[in-house]
Structure formats: structure tokens, C-alpha cells
N, C-alpha and C positions, 0 to 999 in steps of 0.2 A: 595893700596891692604889693608892696615891696618885699613882703615877707618871703613868699616863695623863692625869689632870686637871692635873698640872703640865705636861705636855706640850703640852695644849691651851692652857694659861694661858701658855705661851711663845709658842706659834704667834701666839696673839691679840695679845701685845705686839708681836710682830714686826710684824704687819699694821697695828697702831695706829701704830707708829712710822713705818712707810712713809707712812701718810695723813696724819700730822702733818707730816712732811718736806716731803711732795708739795705740801701746802697753803701752807707757810711760806716756800718758796724763790721769790724774786722772778722774775716771768716774763722779765725782761730779763736774767737772770744764768743762765749755764750752769753746771751744778753736778753733782757725782757725790757721792752720799750712799751708805754702807754701813751698814746697820743689821743688828746681829748682837745676839742676846739670849745672854748668857752663862749656862753652866749651874753652878749653885751647890750647895754642900753635898753630902749624899750621894748626890744623883741626877745627879751630873756625867756620870758615864759614860752613863746612860740618855738624858740629853737630848743629849749630843753625838752619840749615835748618830742620833738623831732630826732634829737641828737641820739646816735648810736651808742651802745657801751662801748667802753675802752677797747681800742685794739691793741692786742698783745703780739709782739713779733718775738719768736725765739729763734735765735741764730746757733745751729747746731755746729760746733766747731770739729776741728780734726781730732780734738781729745775723746770726743764720743763716737767716732768713726769705726765701724767695725773692720774685719780683714778684707772685705770686698771693695772698699775704697782704694782706688787705684795706688794712691800713695802708700797706704797700709799695706796693700798686697806687695808692692815693691820691697818694702821693708822685710816682709816674710820672706821674699826670695832672697833677699842678702843674708838674712839670718841664717837661712837654710844652707846658703852657698858657703859662708863662712865653717861650716861644721862638714859639708860634704866635699868642698873644693880647696878649702883654705883660701877663699878669695870672696870679696863682696862683689865682685863682678860676675854676677850669674849669668848674664847673657853671652858671656864668653865661653860657657860650658857646654853649649849645643854640641861642640866638637869632642868634648871629653870621653874617653872610653879607656877602661883598663880592667884587669882582673885583680881585685883587692883581697883575693884569699879568704873570702868569707862563705864559701860553698854556694854562691849564687852566681857563678860564671862572670862573663863581663858585666860591669857597671858603668853606665855611659850616660850622658846628657844631663840636663839641667836637674833633675831629681835623683838621678842615679837608677834608671830603667836597667833590668837585669835580664841576662838572657836565660838564666835558670828560673825566674818566677813568673813569666807569663807576660809582663807588662813591656818588656822590649818586644816580644813577638806582636802584641797587640799595637804597639806603636807603629812599627814597619809595615804590618798589614794595612794600618790607616793610611800611612804616607803612600803606600802602593795604590791604594783605592783611589786616592786623590792625584797621584802622578804615577801612572802605569809606566813600566820600564826604567824606573829610577835605579840608582847603583846599588840600592839595597835589596831590590825585589828578588834577586836570584838567590838571596840567602834565606828567604821564608821557609824552604823545605827543611835547611838545616836548623833554624831556630825552632821549628817546631820538633824536630828530634832530640834537640838538648833541652827543651824545657822541663824543668823540674830536676834538673841535674847541674854539675857544675862543669860540664864538658865543653870544649872548644871545637868538636869535631864538626867539619864542613864550615867552620868560620875562620878561626886563626888571623895572623896578620893581613891578609887580604881584606877581610870584613873590616877590620880596624881601619883600615887605610879607606875603605869604601864609606865608613860612618863619617870620617872626617871629611870626605869630600861632600857628602849629603848634607852636613851641617853649615854648608854655605848657601844652601837652598832655603829661601824664605818659606818654601811650602813646608819643608821638612822642620823648620823653627816652629811654625805655626801647628804642625802636627804634635811636636813635644809640649807646647803650651797646652793644647786641647786635651791631650791625654793626662798631662799633669792634672789638670783642673777636674776632668772627669773622674779620674780614679782616686785622686788623693785630695786636692783644696777642696772642691765644693763639697764632698761628703764630710770631711772634718769640719769646716765652717757650719755647715747644715746642723750637724750633731751638736757641736758647741753651742750654738744659738738655742737649740731646743733645751740644752741644759742650763741655759741661763747665762753663759760665759762671755765676757767682753773680749776685746781684741787679743790681749795676753792670752787668755784661755783658748780662744780660737787659734792663735798660732801654736800653742803647746799641743793641741789635738793634731794640727797639721803635721808638724815635725815628727810626732810619734807615728803618724800614718805612713809617712814617707819612709822611715826606717823599718817600722816592723809589718807594714802591710795593712789592709783593711780588714783582714780576716777576724775569725771568733775564737781563737785557741787561745791560751794563757799567755802566750807571748806575741800575740798581735794586737792591733789596736783594740778590738773589741773585749780581748780578755783582760787588757791593762784597764780599761775603764770599768769593767766590772770588778775587778779586784779594789779599785779605788772607791768605789760606791759601797763597798762594804764597810769601809773606813770612815767616809764622810759623805753627807748629803750634798748633792748638786745645789747650785742657786735656785733651779727652777723647783726642786723639792724643799726649799726653805733653809737651805744649808747656807753656810758662810763660803764665799768665793774663794779666799784664799786658803781656808782649811781644806776645802775640797781639792785644789790645785796642787796643794803640797802632797795630799794623799795619791793623786794622780802621778805626780813626779816621783815619789817613793816607789810605786808600782812600775813606772817606766824604768827606773834603775834596776830593779829586780830583774826586769826583763831583759834589759841590756846586758847584765852580767852572765846571763845564761850563754852568751856567745863571745869567744875570744874575740872576735874582730870588732866587737862592740863594747869590750869591757871599760873603756875609758869613756866615762860617763861627764866629761866636763861640758858638754853641750847642755847637759841638764845643771850641773853643779855651779859652773862659772859663767852661765850665760842665762837660762830660764829662771834658775832660782834667784839669780842676783835681780832681775826685773821684779820678781815676785816679792822678794824682801824688801825692796824700794817701795812697793804698793802701786808700781806703775801698771795697773789693769788694762789701760787703755793702750799701752805700749806706745808712748809719746816720746819722740825724741827730745833730747840728745840720749842716745843708747850707747853704752860702755859694756863690753863683755870679753871672755876670754874663752877661746875653744882650743884644745890640745897645747896650752901653754901661749898661745899667739893672741895678742890683743887687738880688738876691733872697735871702731866708733862709727855712729850714725849720727851726724849732727843735726840733721833736719830731715 
């Protein structure tokens, strides 16, 4: 008559052990833990019959996280900011705006929205949809006219001042974040996952899409990827991840060298290639790299 109570106690002990082990295993360590409750004394056979199989607990740590993990995403933003703004403080770049003489007009914001490529126009349109009458709304007609050119007509210093004023508005900051994700981050990470790439490869795709755009011509992201796939198979195709990423970076460098403004390839040579040579495919800190000769470190 005592056997059912003993079974219940054994099962309770099993659940308790699982809970304790789950709580005590550090989040940054991958571990397997098997919790079994031995049957003792005269009820061994009865408990053995009712005993559950081993309970396996797998704790997936930061090492295995992809770029959508908030901390990994923040690392990606800091890496891009080191190349785009010579600073790890990417959140200070909402107000950034200048013409870097690359033929794309004004470059501005956290990932370099450009007045000549349409993404700045889309950003200001989104912001105006959310906040009608904002300080940038009056420049929408001018942004439509200069789209596809490097012209400043209808914009100029007044537009630059308005951009910096808007950057103090949380709604404009959210709009920048949302457009960054919609146009660049989410498509890059999605494609990288389809290609079987881990966090470093996901970042390599994202950085390429930020600089070259998501288009399909030979010097845009789509064309760079096609060129790489002619040289090496993706992991999803059964290829080696390192070999494929080297092929992608080679194709990316070739695309960069077609433009004088992007001819310095240090964001590939002394940053992304450094992580790849180290075999850091999960983009795990500490990270040390250089861009344009400046040194940077992310310790955690």
C-alpha cells in the first residue's frame, strides 16, 4: 500500500533535481545533465517499472546564440559603428549626418541611410507616418527629387540641422531601428541562417548588406553572394563554413574596390577576417579588431 506514495516521492525528487540543475548551470556553459532516482530496498522492482527514462537538460549558452540574440545584436551594431562612425557607441549615431562624397548624397543615422539610395526617404516617410508634422516632414518632397542622385537640392544645412533635432526624438530613434531591421538586419540574418551560417557569418552578411545594399547586381549583396557561391558551397549545401565565408569576403573585397569611397577594405581584412582566422564562428567576445588603423575591443 506504501508503493504509490513512494513512486510519487521518487517522481517529485526527479522533478526537483531537474529544477535545481537547470537553475544552477551557468547560462554561458553548455551542459548535459542526467537525473535518475534509484529505486532502493524492497520496492526496487516496483519503482524500476514506473521509473521514467533519463531526463536530459541541454543549456544552450551565448556561444551558440545567433545574431538575433539581444547581446549578439548589440555586438553587431558596435562592429558596424566602428567602421561607419569610428566609434563603438552606435546609439550616439542617430544624429550623425554628412556627405562622405561617395555619390550617395547625405549619409546619416545608425547604419548610414542615404539621401541618394531611397532608404533615407523611406525612413523619413515612416517617421512622418508615425509623427505627422515632425521637423523632417517638410523635406519629403526634396528627398523624393534627389533620390538616385548625390544632389543636396532642397536639403542643405537646414535639413542637416533638422535631422539632428529629430534624433533627440525617441520616435525617430525607433524608426531608425525599425528600418535598419526591415531593410538590412532581418533579411541578412534570415539568408545567413538559410545558408547554414552561424553568428559570424550572419554578421558578415549584415555588414555587406549595410554597405552594398540588398540588391542583385554584381556589387550589391545578392551579386556578392552569387560570386561567392561559384567558388565555394554554403554549409547548407554541404560545404565548409570557413571556406565559404572566405570566398564571400573575397567577393566583398572585389566589390568594395570598385568604389573609391570604399577602397579601404580594413573592415574585412583587419576585422571580419581576423575573427574568421581565429575560428570564432559564433562571434564570442572578447573581440579585438582594427578599422582604418584604429583599434577596438569588445570584452564581453
